[in-house]
C-alpha positions as CSV (number, residue, x, y, z in Angstrom):
1,M,33.4,120.0,178.0
2,E,31.5,122.9,179.6
3,R,32.6,126.4,178.9
4,P,33.5,128.6,181.9
5,A,30.8,131.1,182.9
6,E,33.0,134.0,181.9
7,T,36.1,134.1,179.6
8,V,37.5,137.7,179.2
9,L,40.0,138.3,176.5
10,V,42.0,141.5,176.8
11,Y,44.4,143.1,174.3
12,L,46.8,145.2,176.3
13,G,50.2,146.8,175.7
14,P,51.7,150.2,176.7
15,S,48.5,151.8,178.0
16,L,48.7,149.9,181.3
17,P,51.3,147.7,182.9
18,L,50.3,144.1,182.8
19,A,50.8,143.7,186.6
20,S,48.4,146.5,187.2
21,A,45.8,145.0,184.9
22,K,46.0,141.6,186.6
23,A,45.5,143.3,189.9
24,I,42.2,144.6,188.6
25,L,41.1,141.6,186.5
26,P,43.3,138.6,187.5
27,N,41.5,135.8,185.6
28,A,41.4,137.4,182.1
29,I,43.4,136.1,179.2
30,Y,45.8,138.8,178.3
31,R,47.1,139.2,174.7
32,P,49.5,141.8,173.3
33,P,48.3,144.7,171.3
34,A,45.9,143.5,168.6
35,R,47.1,143.1,165.0
36,Q,45.0,142.3,162.0
37,A,43.5,138.8,162.2
38,D,44.2,138.5,166.0
39,I,40.6,139.0,167.1
40,L,39.4,136.9,164.2
41,S,41.8,134.1,165.3
42,D,41.4,134.4,169.0
43,V,37.6,134.5,169.1
44,T,37.5,131.0,167.6
45,H,40.3,129.7,169.7
46,Y,39.6,131.1,173.1
47,Q,35.7,131.2,172.8
48,P,35.5,134.4,174.9
49,T,32.4,135.7,176.5
50,H,33.8,139.3,176.6
51,I,36.5,141.0,174.6
52,I,38.3,144.2,175.8
53,L,40.3,145.9,173.2
54,I,42.7,148.5,174.7
55,D,45.9,148.5,172.6
56,G,46.5,147.7,169.0
57,V,49.4,148.0,166.5
58,F,49.3,150.3,163.5
59,R,52.8,150.7,162.1
60,E,54.8,147.5,162.1
61,N,51.7,145.4,161.4
62,L,48.3,146.0,159.9
63,S,45.8,147.3,162.4
64,V,42.9,145.2,163.8
65,W,40.2,145.5,161.1
66,H,36.6,146.8,161.8
67,K,35.2,143.7,160.0
68,E,36.9,141.4,162.6
69,L,35.0,143.2,165.4
70,V,31.8,143.1,163.4
71,Y,32.3,139.3,163.0
72,A,33.1,138.9,166.7
73,L,30.0,140.8,167.7
74,Q,28.0,138.1,166.0
75,Y,30.1,135.1,167.3
76,P,28.2,132.6,169.4
77,G,28.8,133.1,173.1
78,V,30.3,136.6,172.9
79,R,28.2,138.9,175.2
80,G,30.1,142.1,174.7
81,I,33.0,143.8,173.0
82,Y,34.5,146.8,174.7
83,G,37.0,149.5,173.6
84,A,38.9,152.0,175.5
85,S,42.1,154.1,175.9
86,S,43.8,153.6,172.5
87,M,43.0,151.5,169.5
88,G,40.0,150.3,171.4
89,A,38.6,153.8,171.8
90,L,39.0,154.4,168.1
91,R,37.2,151.2,167.0
92,A,34.5,151.7,169.6
93,A,33.7,155.2,168.3
94,E,33.4,153.7,164.8
95,L,31.4,150.6,165.7
96,D,29.2,151.6,168.7
97,F,26.2,151.8,166.4
98,L,26.6,148.0,165.9
99,G,26.9,147.3,169.6
100,M,30.6,147.7,170.5
101,V,30.8,149.4,173.8
102,G,33.1,152.4,174.3
103,I,34.4,153.2,177.8
104,G,36.3,156.2,179.1
105,K,37.0,159.8,178.3
106,I,39.1,159.2,175.2
107,Y,36.3,157.2,173.6
108,G,33.9,160.0,174.4
109,W,36.2,162.5,172.7
110,Y,36.2,160.5,169.5
111,R,32.5,159.7,169.7
112,D,31.5,163.4,170.2
113,G,33.9,164.7,167.6
114,V,36.1,166.6,170.1
115,T,38.9,165.1,168.0
116,E,39.0,163.1,164.9
117,D,42.8,162.6,164.8
118,D,43.7,158.9,165.2
119,G,47.3,160.0,165.9
120,E,46.3,161.4,169.3
121,V,46.5,158.0,170.9
122,A,49.7,157.0,169.1
123,L,53.0,156.7,171.0
124,N,56.5,155.3,170.5
125,Y,57.5,152.4,172.8
126,A,59.9,149.6,173.2
127,E,58.8,146.1,174.3
128,H,60.8,143.3,175.9
129,N,59.2,140.2,177.4
130,G,55.9,141.9,177.9
131,F,57.3,145.0,179.5
132,Y,56.8,148.3,177.7
133,H,59.1,151.3,177.9
134,L,57.3,154.5,176.8
135,N,59.5,156.8,174.6
136,S,56.9,159.4,173.8
137,I,53.8,161.2,175.2
138,P,50.5,160.5,173.5
139,L,48.5,163.7,172.6
140,V,45.4,162.5,174.4
141,D,47.3,162.7,177.7
142,I,48.2,166.3,177.0
143,R,44.6,167.0,176.0
144,A,43.4,165.6,179.3
145,G,45.9,167.8,181.1
146,V,45.0,170.9,179.2
147,Q,41.3,170.4,180.1
148,E,42.2,170.5,183.8
149,L,44.0,173.8,183.6
150,G,42.5,176.9,185.2
151,E,41.0,179.6,183.1
152,A,44.1,181.7,183.3
153,D,46.2,179.0,181.6
154,K,43.6,177.7,179.2
155,E,44.7,179.7,176.2
156,L,48.4,178.8,176.8
157,G,47.4,175.2,177.2
158,H,45.6,175.0,173.9
159,E,48.5,176.6,172.2
160,F,50.8,174.0,173.7
161,L,48.4,171.2,172.6
162,E,48.5,172.5,169.0
163,T,52.2,172.9,169.1
164,M,52.6,169.3,170.2
165,R,50.3,168.1,167.5
166,Q,52.8,169.4,164.9
167,V,55.5,167.1,166.5
168,P,55.5,163.6,165.1
169,Y,54.3,161.2,167.7
170,Q,57.6,159.3,167.6
171,E,59.5,162.5,168.6
172,R,57.1,163.8,171.2
173,S,59.3,162.8,174.1
174,Q,59.2,164.0,177.7
175,E,62.1,166.3,177.0
176,V,60.5,167.9,173.9
177,C,57.3,168.6,175.8
178,E,59.2,170.2,178.8
179,R,61.2,172.3,176.4
180,S,58.1,173.6,174.6
181,W,56.3,174.3,177.9
182,Q,59.4,175.8,179.3
183,G,59.0,173.8,182.5
184,L,58.8,170.4,184.0
185,N,55.1,170.4,184.9
186,F,53.6,170.6,181.4
187,P,49.9,169.8,181.4
188,R,49.5,166.0,181.2
189,I,47.2,163.4,182.8
190,P,47.8,159.7,182.1
191,Q,44.4,159.4,180.5
192,K,45.1,156.3,178.5
193,Q,46.1,154.4,181.7
194,L,43.0,155.8,183.5
195,D,40.7,154.7,180.7
196,A,42.3,151.3,180.6
197,E,41.8,150.8,184.3
198,E,38.2,151.9,184.1
199,A,37.5,149.5,181.3
200,L,38.9,146.5,183.2
201,R,37.0,147.5,186.4
202,T,33.6,148.4,184.9
203,F,33.1,146.6,181.6
204,R,30.4,144.4,183.2
205,D,28.3,147.5,184.0
206,H,28.1,148.5,180.4
207,K,25.6,146.9,178.1
208,P,25.6,147.0,174.3
209,E,23.1,149.5,172.9
210,P,23.3,149.0,169.1
211,L,21.3,151.2,166.8
212,R,20.9,147.9,164.9
213,S,22.3,144.4,165.3
214,P,25.1,143.4,163.0
215,T,24.4,140.7,160.3
216,P,26.6,138.7,158.0
217,E,25.7,141.3,155.3
218,D,27.9,143.7,157.2
219,L,30.9,141.6,156.3
220,S,32.5,141.5,152.8
221,P,34.3,139.3,150.3
222,A,37.5,140.9,151.6
223,F,36.6,139.7,155.1
224,S,36.0,136.2,153.8
225,A,39.5,136.2,152.3
226,L,41.0,137.4,155.7
227,Y,39.0,134.7,157.5
228,E,40.0,131.9,155.2
229,R,43.6,132.9,154.6
230,D,45.0,134.9,157.6
231,R,43.0,133.4,160.5
232,R,45.5,131.6,162.7
233,I,44.8,128.2,164.2
234,N,46.7,126.5,167.0
235,I,48.5,123.3,166.1
236,N,50.4,121.8,169.1
237,G,50.6,125.2,170.7
238,V,51.8,126.9,167.5
239,A,49.6,129.6,165.9
240,V,49.7,129.1,162.1
241,A,47.9,131.2,159.5
242,Q,45.7,128.9,157.4
243,Q,47.3,130.1,154.1
244,H,50.7,128.8,155.4
245,L,49.1,125.4,156.1
246,D,47.6,125.3,152.7
247,A,50.9,126.3,151.1
248,H,52.8,123.6,153.0
249,V,50.4,120.9,151.8
250,L,50.5,122.0,148.2
251,L,54.3,122.1,148.2
252,H,55.0,118.8,150.0
253,N,52.0,116.4,149.6
254,P,52.4,114.1,146.6
255,E,48.6,114.0,146.3
256,W,48.5,117.8,145.8
257,E,46.7,117.5,142.4
258,R,44.0,115.3,143.7
259,I,43.5,117.5,146.8
260,C,43.1,120.5,144.6
261,W,40.7,118.7,142.3
262,D,38.5,117.3,145.0
263,S,38.4,120.4,147.1
264,S,37.5,122.5,144.1
265,N,34.7,120.1,143.2
266,Q,33.4,120.3,146.7
267,E,33.2,124.1,146.4
268,L,31.5,123.8,143.0
269,A,28.9,121.4,144.5
270,L,28.2,123.9,147.3
271,M,27.9,126.7,144.7
272,L,25.3,124.6,142.9
273,C,23.5,124.0,146.2
274,N,23.3,127.7,146.6
275,M,21.9,128.2,143.1
276,L,19.3,125.5,143.6
277,C,18.5,126.7,147.1
278,V,19.2,123.3,148.7
279,T,18.3,123.3,152.4
280,V,18.7,120.7,155.1
281,T,17.0,119.9,158.3
282,L,18.7,119.7,161.7
283,E,18.2,115.9,161.6
284,E,20.1,115.7,158.3
285,V,23.0,117.8,159.7
286,E,23.1,115.6,162.8
287,A,23.2,112.5,160.6
288,E,26.1,114.0,158.7
289,S,27.9,114.7,162.0
290,R,27.4,111.1,163.2
291,R,28.6,109.8,159.9
292,F,31.7,111.9,160.1
293,Q,32.4,110.9,163.7
294,R,32.0,107.2,162.9
295,R,34.5,107.6,160.0
296,A,37.0,109.4,162.3
297,E,36.4,106.8,165.0
298,I,35.2,109.4,167.5
299,E,33.2,107.5,170.2
300,T,32.8,109.9,173.2
301,P,32.4,113.6,173.8
302,A,36.0,113.7,175.1
303,D,37.2,112.1,171.9
304,F,35.4,114.8,170.0
305,E,36.9,117.7,171.9
306,C,40.3,116.1,171.5
307,F,39.8,115.7,167.8
308,L,38.8,119.4,167.4
309,E,41.9,120.5,169.3
310,N,44.3,118.3,167.4
311,N,42.8,119.6,164.1
312,G,42.8,123.3,165.1
313,W,39.1,123.2,164.8
314,N,36.1,124.5,166.9
315,R,32.5,123.7,167.1
316,P,31.1,126.5,164.9
317,E,33.6,125.6,162.2
318,F,32.8,121.9,162.5
319,N,29.0,122.7,162.3
320,R,29.6,124.9,159.3
321,L,31.3,122.0,157.4
322,M,28.7,119.5,158.5
323,I,25.9,121.8,157.1
324,A,27.8,122.2,153.9
325,N,28.4,118.4,153.6
326,A,24.8,117.6,154.4
327,R,23.6,120.0,151.6
328,I,26.0,118.5,149.1
329,R,25.0,114.9,150.1
330,K,21.3,115.8,149.7
331,L,22.1,117.2,146.2
332,Q,24.0,114.0,145.4
333,H,21.2,111.8,146.6
334,H,18.7,113.7,144.4
335,H,21.0,113.5,141.4
336,T,21.6,109.7,141.9
337,V,17.9,109.0,142.2
338,S,17.1,111.1,139.1
339,K,19.4,108.8,137.0
340,V,17.0,105.8,137.6
341,Y,18.6,102.9,135.6
342,K,21.6,104.9,134.3
343,R,23.1,104.6,137.8
344,N,26.5,106.2,138.4
345,T,28.3,103.9,136.0
346,Q,29.8,106.4,133.6
347,A,30.7,108.9,136.4
348,I,32.6,106.3,138.4
349,L,34.5,105.0,135.4
350,D,35.4,108.5,134.3
351,Y,36.6,109.2,137.9
352,L,38.8,106.1,137.9
353,R,40.3,107.0,134.6
354,T,41.0,110.5,135.8
355,Q,42.7,109.2,138.9
356,Q,44.7,106.5,137.1
357,G,42.8,103.8,139.0
358,F,40.9,102.2,136.1
359,D,43.3,99.5,135.0
360,F,43.7,98.0,138.5
361,W,40.0,97.6,139.1
362,A,39.2,96.7,135.5
363,I,41.6,93.8,135.5
364,Q,40.0,92.4,138.7
365,A,36.5,92.9,137.2
366,A,37.6,91.1,134.0
367,Q,38.9,88.2,136.1
368,R,35.5,87.9,137.8
369,E,33.7,87.9,134.4
370,A,36.0,85.1,133.3
371,A,35.0,83.1,136.3
372,L,31.4,83.7,135.5
373,A,31.9,82.6,131.9
374,N,33.3,79.2,133.1
375,D,30.5,78.7,135.6
376,D,27.9,76.3,134.2
377,W,25.1,77.7,136.2
378,L,24.7,80.9,138.2
379,Q,21.7,80.4,140.5
380,L,20.4,83.6,141.9
381,D,19.0,83.4,145.4
382,I,16.4,86.1,146.2
383,E,15.5,84.7,149.6
384,V,18.5,86.2,151.4
385,P,18.0,89.9,152.0
386,A,20.3,92.1,149.9
387,F,21.4,94.1,153.0
388,A,22.4,90.9,154.8
389,R,24.5,89.9,151.8
390,L,26.0,93.4,151.7
391,I,27.1,93.2,155.4
392,A,28.5,89.7,155.0
393,H,30.4,90.8,151.8
394,M,31.9,93.8,153.6
395,D,33.0,91.6,156.5
396,A,34.5,89.1,154.1
397,E,36.4,91.8,152.2
398,G,37.6,93.4,155.4
399,L,35.8,96.6,154.6
400,D,34.2,98.8,157.2
401,L,30.6,99.9,156.3
402,K,30.6,103.2,158.2
403,I,27.1,104.1,156.8
404,T,23.8,102.4,156.9
405,P,23.0,99.8,154.1
406,E,20.2,102.1,153.0
407,D,22.7,105.0,152.5
408,Y,25.1,102.7,150.7
409,L,22.3,101.7,148.2
410,L,21.4,105.3,147.6
411,E,24.9,106.7,147.3
412,T,26.4,104.0,145.1
413,G,23.6,104.3,142.6
414,F,22.2,100.7,142.6
415,S,18.7,101.1,141.2
416,N,17.1,98.8,143.7
417,L,17.7,96.0,146.2
418,K,17.4,93.3,143.6
419,E,20.1,94.9,141.5
420,L,22.4,95.1,144.5
421,S,21.7,91.5,145.4
422,V,22.5,90.3,141.8
423,A,25.8,92.3,141.9
424,L,26.8,90.7,145.3
425,Q,26.0,87.2,144.1
426,R,28.0,87.7,140.9
427,T,31.0,88.9,142.8
428,A,30.8,85.9,145.1
429,V,31.3,83.5,142.2
430,G,34.6,81.7,142.4
431,K,35.2,82.6,146.0
432,E,33.9,79.4,147.3
């Protein structure tokens, strides 16, 4: 599935009516004011080429975090992130050195230190079905109006601006402003709206100019927690935070203990890979991907895209897991080979005992040994290749060998082909 040439993701709320925004940029994906984890979640879901942050929440929810934007700046396929008007102007002024692009007069005020008060862009509003009713006047609109006053009114305008600064943003209504100015035409220009319109019209003309490019080192352990827990993925059209999926599984799945054990061991194995500096080639990662897709019965690119969507997954996340699995498998292969004739015997038996599966398989193995004991003569045939025997055995048992016979030999721990052949002929006794 080819990605569209341009996918623009816009976070917009009270700064500009949605209908006005769509008249300027009709094909964008419009999202409500950004909350914490929104950009983190949406960048992986929508795969945007451009992100325009205009509005964001800060009171009823946690604000969009700087680290989310730093992550998005590095995300594959993202060509630019732009901020304007409100929360976008604030974050752009804080992150333009890493390549976020600020647009508009309000951004310029924060960038140049004309104001450092985050509250100047705040306003009180009510929202219903995507429509926003503004209940207060943002201070930046008053600042813009004061700047346009003539010299005779400048001093009075600055006094008005400072007076309105003392009024909590929730209470800075039209009536309060008019009463303080003692007239209907108090200085005000809809600067937030103007900057939002400018961002939607001109974002393509602005190119990122970072002082330095962001790197993974610019993130943090706290960001990793946000990414792993609060990032929302879409399941059948419903956005669910990953930590809620995790909690549901652990509270409802009867195999919760095994899931915790196996997943923790996988993390420990990856930690060991990091300590031992285990690296993999592109060919090894591709082999791991093919193995995974065979196991999941993915046969075509369309099947793969459907699988990703049904599992709330995306290509970068899939690739991340394939790299991790390829590294762990390489470590496992090295460990198995290093055992030489010890094989994986004790590890496998210990695992079966831990998972309460030992008695079932031990009884079957004992029955096979009894059959061997009653056989007058076990003749070993070394002429038939071990791999041919293995494939025939899997077919007879109704087992699907989803890996190559060579990988089977390596991963199961049989020391050599002869040892595998002997085991296969022993297990065949009594079946004839």
